[in-house]
C-alpha positions, 0 to 999 in steps of 0.5 A, a space after each residue: 687131598 685126594 680120596 685115591 691117595 688115601 686109599 693107597 695109604 690104607 692099601 684099599 683097592 675094592 669098589 667103593 661106588 656104593 655107600 653101604 655097610 660092606 664098603 664102610 666095613 672094608 674101608 674101616 678095617 683097612 684104615 685101622 690096620 694101616 694107620 696106627 693110633 699114636 701120640 709120637 709127635 708129642 715126644 718128638 717136639 712136634 705140634 699136633 694140629 687139628 686142621 684137616 689138611 694138616 692131618 691129611 698130610 701127616 697121616 696120608 703123605 708122611 705115613 704117620 698115625 694119630 690119635 682119635 682127633 686126627 684118625 677119626 677126623 681123617 676117616 670122617 672126611 673119607 666117608 663124606 667123600 664116599 657119600 656117607 651120612 656121617 657125623 662126629 660125636 664126642 665121648 668121655 673115656 672111662 678112667 679105671 684108676 678113678 673108677 669114673 668117666 672123665 668130666 670133659 669130652 676127651 674122645 671123638 667117634 663117628 656115627 654113620 647112618 645107612 638105610 635108616 640104621 645107625 652105626 658107630 665107626 671109631 677108628 681112634 681108640 687103639 690098643 685092645 679096646 679097638 673094635 674091628 668093624 662098625 658097631 650097630 648102635 643098639 642098646 643091650 645087644 652083645 656084638 661079638 667080634 674077633 677082639 671080644 664082645 662089644 656092647 652099647 647101653 643107652 640110659 636116658 639119652 646117654 650111651 655107654 660103650 663097654 667090652 667083655 674082656 678075655 684072659 691073657 696067656 703071657 708067653 714064657 719069654 715075656 716080662 710079667 704084665 703090669 696091667 692091673 685088671 679091672 674087677 669083673 670081666 666087663 671093661 667100660 670104655 666111654 660114654 657119649 650122647 648123639 649130639 653132633 659135634 664139629 672138630 673145632 669143638 675139640 681145639 681146646 682139648 687138643 691143646 690141653 692134651 699136649 701141654 698138661 703134664 698130668 695126662 697119660 699122653 704126656 707121660 707116655 709115648 704110645 703107638 698101637 696098630 691092629 694086625 690080622 691076628 691081634 694088635 701091636 703096642 709100643 708104650 715107652 720102651 715096651 713092645 707088646 703083641 697080642 694074638 686074639 683067641 690063641 686059646 678059647 676065651 684067651 689071648 696070647 700076650 708077648 711083651 719085650 723091653 726094647 733098647 733105643 736102637 730097637 725102638 727105631 727098628 720096631 717103629 719101621 718094621 711093625 708100624 711102618 713109621 719113620 720119624 723126622 725128629 728123634 723120639 724121646 719115649 
């Protein structure tokens, strides 16, 4: 495992001698634009292993992506190598259909402390709720980024993370969007505390998500990647492309249904992924 090999994987060529906010931001942005958020292994008959070396080989050497437990764990290792004060935190994601947060921790994120200030670096949420820059851990402050406005709210030691949503302009050739919008324009994302965690705390979750038939990751093959303008997403056979701020306070959404042949081509051309085993979406 070599930090220069990781940098080559994310196409990062700048100086990294200072463990400062600018370097963190640069590394973070290269990471989210090179490493897809994906669960394709589950739909290719492969097992997802949380050992760091296994994650490194999969993402760095085989040029795959991973879900939060893999992508953020790899970023955690890289930031440690660069000398950052970084720790893993656990979160419970919001389930819009249930209108509630999950009872168990089902997500990991990173807290990075720089010159006494705490930042949240989460490279593993994917899709339209992926922040493009580390966020200052401060309660009640709007933090605008290109994907939208993000906000943390603290309540008695529990932190809540949310995003102000924008409208979608669906292009004419697209299939109609099947997303059911939440009421209002605030999208709750997850809740967490500042209790430091170890990756081993999530071994049971990692196993459960791969075998439990009722969870989203078993039901759907997912692959998303941040781009310079927005985000690509492949869910099952549906490929969507979002371009942020296409018009004021509105994002452009294009949706296409792919054939099996187009699926493989799209994975290679849009996500730079070539699978070793056959994908069953």
